[in-house]
C-alpha positions in Angstrom: -49.1 -67.8 11.0 -51.6 -67.8 13.8 -52.8 -70.9 15.5 -55.8 -70.4 17.8 -57.9 -72.7 20.0 -57.0 -74.3 23.3 -56.5 -77.9 21.9 -54.5 -76.6 18.8 -52.2 -74.5 21.0 -51.7 -77.6 23.3 -50.9 -79.8 20.4 -48.6 -77.2 19.1 -46.7 -77.1 22.5 -46.7 -80.8 22.7 -44.9 -81.1 19.4 -41.1 -80.4 19.9 -40.6 -80.8 16.1 -43.1 -78.1 15.2 -42.1 -74.6 13.9 -40.8 -72.1 16.6 -43.5 -70.4 18.6 -42.9 -66.7 18.2 -45.6 -65.6 20.6 -48.3 -67.2 22.8 -51.2 -65.4 24.3 -53.7 -66.8 26.7 -56.8 -65.4 28.3 -56.7 -66.3 32.0 -59.1 -69.1 32.9 -58.7 -71.4 35.9 -56.8 -74.8 35.2 -56.4 -74.0 31.4 -54.2 -71.1 31.9 -51.8 -73.0 34.4 -51.5 -76.0 32.0 -50.7 -73.9 28.9 -48.1 -71.8 30.9 -46.5 -75.0 32.2 -46.4 -76.5 28.7 -44.9 -73.2 27.3 -42.2 -73.2 30.0 -41.2 -76.6 29.1 -40.7 -75.5 25.5 -39.0 -72.3 26.5 -41.8 -70.1 25.2 -42.8 -67.1 27.1 -46.7 -67.0 27.7 -48.5 -63.6 27.8 -51.4 -64.1 30.2 -54.3 -61.7 29.7 -56.8 -61.0 32.5 -59.1 -58.7 30.5 -61.2 -60.4 27.8 -61.7 -57.2 25.9 -57.9 -56.5 25.5 -57.3 -60.2 24.6 -60.1 -60.0 21.8 -58.5 -56.7 20.6 -55.1 -58.3 20.4 -56.4 -61.5 18.6 -58.0 -59.2 16.1 -54.8 -57.3 15.6 -52.8 -60.4 14.9 -55.3 -62.6 13.4 -57.5 -60.0 11.4 -60.7 -61.4 12.6 -63.1 -61.0 15.3 -63.8 -64.7 15.5 -65.2 -65.8 18.7 -63.6 -69.3 18.4 -60.2 -68.5 19.7 -61.1 -70.5 22.9 -59.0 -68.1 24.9 -55.5 -69.0 23.4 -53.5 -68.3 20.2 -50.0 -68.7 19.1 -47.9 -67.0 16.4 -45.6 -69.3 14.7 -43.2 -69.3 11.7 -45.1 -69.7 8.5 -45.5 -73.3 7.5 -43.5 -74.3 4.4 -46.2 -74.8 1.7 -45.5 -76.7 -1.6 -46.6 -75.8 -5.1 -49.5 -77.8 -6.4 -47.3 -78.9 -9.4 -44.7 -80.3 -7.0 -47.4 -82.2 -5.0 -49.0 -83.7 -8.3 -45.6 -84.6 -9.5 -44.6 -86.5 -6.5 -48.0 -88.2 -6.3 -47.6 -89.4 -9.9 -44.6 -91.4 -9.0 -46.7 -93.5 -6.8 -48.8 -96.4 -8.0 -51.8 -95.2 -5.8 -51.5 -91.8 -4.2 -54.1 -90.5 -1.7 -54.7 -86.8 -1.9 -57.2 -85.1 0.3 -58.7 -81.8 -1.0 -60.3 -79.3 1.6 -62.1 -76.2 1.1 -63.8 -73.8 3.3 -62.8 -75.3 6.6 -63.3 -72.7 9.3 -63.2 -74.7 12.7 -59.7 -75.1 13.8 -60.5 -78.2 15.8 -62.2 -79.8 12.7 -59.2 -78.9 10.6 -56.8 -80.4 13.2 -58.9 -83.7 13.4 -59.0 -84.0 9.6 -55.2 -83.7 9.4 -54.6 -86.1 12.2 -57.1 -88.6 10.6 -55.4 -88.2 7.2 -51.9 -88.8 8.7 -53.4 -92.0 10.4 -54.7 -93.2 7.1 -51.5 -92.5 5.2 -52.7 -89.6 3.0 -49.8 -88.5 0.8 -50.9 -84.9 0.3 -53.5 -82.5 1.7 -54.5 -79.5 -0.7 -56.0 -76.6 1.2 
């Protein structure tokens, strides 16, 4: 699975309980690069730092399958997130008196997606269907 966007990659590196980062790629930019590289070192993750935007974009396309410009100069490859079948989610929600389920569709901005997930966690949402 690919995680991209500076803020998303930072959040990933801050979370010690998250899936293992298999690869981290950063396009060299002042300050931003140093901070991400330091965070990666603390987690024991080797950061690949690109100095050429063209090669970074080509590599992003190879692993992400998209020419999206919203990579924000950083991406990480992580183990696949363990999704749960819809029937299991609905079954678990039926056990509660009042379950909160958030259904998302066509979310394309990774920052918006992350904000929605953080907000859902804060408000005690029981499940997110994507």
